C-alpha positions as CSV (number, residue, x, y, z in Angstrom):
1,X,137.2,-18.2,73.1
2,X,139.2,-21.1,74.6
3,X,142.5,-19.5,73.3
4,X,142.1,-16.2,74.7
5,X,144.7,-14.9,77.3
6,X,144.9,-12.2,79.9
7,X,147.7,-9.6,78.9
8,X,148.8,-10.4,82.5
9,X,148.3,-13.6,84.2
10,X,149.0,-12.1,87.6
11,X,145.3,-12.5,89.4
12,X,144.3,-9.4,91.3
13,X,141.3,-10.9,92.5
14,X,140.7,-12.6,96.1
15,X,140.1,-16.3,95.5
16,X,138.0,-18.1,97.9
17,X,137.3,-22.0,98.2
18,X,134.2,-23.4,100.0
19,X,135.6,-26.8,100.8
20,X,139.5,-27.5,101.5
21,X,140.1,-30.7,99.9
22,X,142.8,-32.5,97.7
23,X,141.2,-30.6,94.7
24,X,141.0,-27.1,96.3
25,X,144.6,-27.6,97.6
26,X,145.6,-28.4,94.0
27,X,144.2,-25.7,92.3
28,X,145.4,-23.1,95.1
29,X,149.2,-24.7,94.6
30,X,148.9,-24.4,90.8
31,X,147.9,-20.6,91.4
32,X,150.8,-19.9,93.8
33,X,153.5,-21.9,92.5
34,X,153.0,-20.3,89.0
35,X,153.1,-16.9,90.6
36,X,149.4,-15.7,89.6
37,X,148.5,-14.8,93.4
38,X,149.9,-15.0,96.9
39,X,148.5,-17.0,99.7
40,X,147.2,-13.6,101.3
41,X,144.8,-13.6,98.4
42,X,143.1,-17.1,99.2
43,X,140.3,-17.5,101.7
44,X,139.2,-21.0,102.3
45,X,136.1,-22.6,104.9
46,X,135.5,-25.8,105.8
47,X,133.1,-27.1,108.8
48,X,136.1,-28.1,111.0
49,X,138.8,-25.5,111.5
50,X,141.3,-28.3,112.4
51,X,140.7,-30.0,109.3
52,X,142.0,-26.6,107.5
53,X,145.5,-26.7,109.1
54,X,147.3,-27.2,105.8
55,X,145.9,-23.9,104.6
56,X,146.4,-22.1,107.8
57,X,150.1,-23.3,107.7
58,X,150.5,-21.5,104.5
59,X,149.0,-17.9,105.7
60,X,145.5,-18.5,104.2
61,X,142.6,-16.8,105.7
62,X,140.5,-19.9,107.1
63,X,136.9,-19.9,108.6
64,X,134.1,-22.3,109.5
65,X,131.6,-19.7,108.0
66,X,131.2,-20.0,104.3
67,X,129.5,-16.8,104.2
68,X,132.9,-15.1,105.3
69,X,134.4,-16.6,101.8
70,X,131.5,-15.1,100.1
71,X,131.7,-11.9,101.7
72,X,135.5,-11.3,101.1
73,X,136.3,-13.4,98.0
74,X,135.6,-12.1,94.2
75,X,135.9,-15.7,92.8
76,X,134.4,-18.8,94.7
77,X,135.3,-22.2,94.2
78,X,132.5,-24.8,95.1
79,X,134.8,-27.5,96.2
80,X,132.9,-29.6,98.7
81,X,131.4,-32.9,97.9
82,X,128.4,-32.8,95.5
83,X,125.7,-34.1,98.2
84,X,126.9,-31.5,100.6
85,X,126.3,-28.5,98.3
86,X,122.6,-27.6,100.0
87,X,123.9,-27.5,103.5
88,X,126.9,-25.5,102.4
89,X,124.7,-23.0,100.8
90,X,122.6,-22.9,103.7
91,X,125.4,-22.0,105.7
92,X,126.5,-19.0,103.6
93,X,123.0,-17.7,104.0
94,X,123.3,-18.1,107.8
95,X,126.8,-16.4,107.8
96,X,126.8,-13.8,105.0
97,X,127.4,-10.5,106.4
98,X,126.7,-8.5,102.9
99,X,124.5,-8.8,100.1
100,X,126.1,-10.9,97.4
101,X,126.9,-8.7,94.3
102,X,129.3,-9.4,91.4
103,X,130.5,-12.8,92.3
104,X,132.0,-15.7,90.0
105,X,131.2,-18.9,91.2
106,X,133.3,-21.9,89.9
107,X,131.8,-25.5,90.6
108,X,134.1,-28.4,90.8
109,X,131.1,-30.6,91.8
110,X,130.8,-33.6,89.7
111,X,127.2,-34.4,88.1
112,X,125.7,-31.0,89.3
113,X,124.8,-29.1,86.1
114,X,124.7,-25.3,85.5
115,X,121.0,-25.3,85.5
116,X,120.9,-26.8,89.0
117,X,123.8,-24.5,90.1
118,X,122.0,-21.5,89.1
119,X,118.7,-22.7,91.0
120,X,120.7,-23.1,94.4
121,X,122.6,-20.2,93.9
122,X,119.9,-17.7,92.9
123,X,118.4,-16.9,96.4
124,X,122.1,-15.5,97.1
125,X,122.6,-13.8,93.8
126,X,119.9,-13.7,91.1
127,X,122.0,-13.2,88.2
128,X,125.0,-15.1,89.7
129,X,128.1,-15.8,87.3
130,X,128.8,-19.3,87.0
131,X,131.5,-21.6,85.5
132,X,131.3,-25.5,85.9
133,X,134.6,-27.1,85.6
134,X,135.8,-30.7,85.7
135,X,139.7,-30.9,86.9
136,X,141.4,-34.4,88.2
137,X,143.8,-34.9,90.8
138,X,146.8,-35.0,88.5
139,X,146.7,-31.2,88.9
140,X,148.7,-31.8,92.1
141,X,151.8,-32.6,90.0
142,X,151.1,-29.9,87.3
143,X,149.6,-32.4,84.8
144,X,146.1,-32.1,85.0
145,X,143.5,-32.2,82.5
146,X,140.2,-29.8,83.2
147,X,137.3,-29.2,80.9
148,X,135.1,-26.4,81.7
149,X,131.6,-25.1,80.5
150,X,130.5,-21.4,81.4
151,X,127.0,-20.5,82.4
152,X,124.9,-18.0,80.3
153,X,125.9,-15.0,82.5
154,X,129.7,-15.6,82.6
155,X,131.7,-12.9,81.0
156,X,134.6,-13.3,78.6
157,X,136.7,-12.0,81.4
158,X,135.3,-14.7,83.8
159,X,136.4,-17.2,81.4
160,X,140.0,-16.0,80.5
161,X,140.4,-15.9,84.2
162,X,139.1,-19.4,85.0
163,X,141.3,-20.8,82.0
164,X,144.3,-19.1,83.4
165,X,143.8,-20.3,86.9
166,X,143.6,-24.0,85.8
167,X,145.7,-24.3,82.8
168,X,148.5,-23.6,84.9
169,X,148.4,-27.1,86.2
170,X,147.9,-29.0,82.8
171,X,145.5,-28.8,79.7
172,X,142.4,-26.7,80.2
173,X,139.7,-26.6,77.4
174,X,136.2,-25.5,77.0
175,X,133.6,-27.9,76.2
176,X,130.0,-28.3,75.9
177,X,128.4,-29.2,79.1
178,X,126.8,-32.1,77.6
179,X,130.4,-33.5,77.4
180,X,131.4,-32.8,81.0
181,X,130.3,-35.8,82.6
182,X,132.1,-38.0,80.0
183,X,135.1,-36.1,80.5
184,X,135.0,-36.5,84.2
185,X,134.5,-40.3,83.9
186,X,137.4,-40.5,81.6
187,X,139.7,-38.1,82.9
188,X,138.5,-37.9,86.4
189,X,138.2,-41.4,87.5
190,X,140.7,-43.0,84.8
191,X,143.7,-42.1,86.4
192,X,142.7,-43.9,89.5
193,X,142.6,-47.1,87.4
194,X,146.1,-46.4,86.2
195,X,147.4,-45.9,89.6
196,X,145.9,-49.1,90.8
197,X,147.7,-50.6,87.9
198,X,151.0,-49.4,88.8
199,X,150.7,-50.1,92.3
200,X,150.1,-53.6,91.5
201,X,153.0,-53.7,89.4
202,X,155.1,-52.4,91.9
203,X,153.9,-54.8,94.5
204,X,154.4,-57.6,92.1
205,X,158.1,-56.4,91.5
206,X,158.8,-56.4,95.1
207,X,157.4,-59.7,95.7
208,X,159.4,-61.4,93.0
209,X,162.4,-59.4,93.9
210,X,162.2,-60.9,97.5
211,X,161.7,-64.4,96.1
212,X,164.7,-64.3,93.7
213,X,166.9,-62.9,96.6
214,X,165.6,-65.4,99.3
């Protein structure tokens, strides 16, 4: 299943993000830069409109109501902080205009299992299709490493679509859910330690260079 490809990579679906932070931006930029979609197909929401200026400047439709994203998008990335999930879904309930039908939810929330996601989303859509993904910040430069695990109701098309969205920004592989947390620790947190080492080496080089010069 992990090696399947769409006949055309152009995405017709509208893509929504609940949460507009760095990971959502990285996924969005991967889609746009590789010609899979246009900014006009993207919808984003966040609690403060002023924090969504990056998106608005690019022509993305932005809301403070999460329900508007669920109303308008076909694929909804849950990209908020994990502890904000309950309040974010509560806001969906409060601001939803239409019954939820045939939506694909993609979670980038660390530590939140598929079963938990199904329980949280079931009041919105009883048979919600869910895919859990674990990306990392090197996606921002096209060198990401993403693992994903589909829920039991995710269709083959859902899996191919999400894989195509994510693999344009690096490696993307389907794995059993039991491996997701380990991959998150290694690929998600690991690069931060490498960045710290590189920064320390650079600082040491500058310090020693200044010592030699002066």
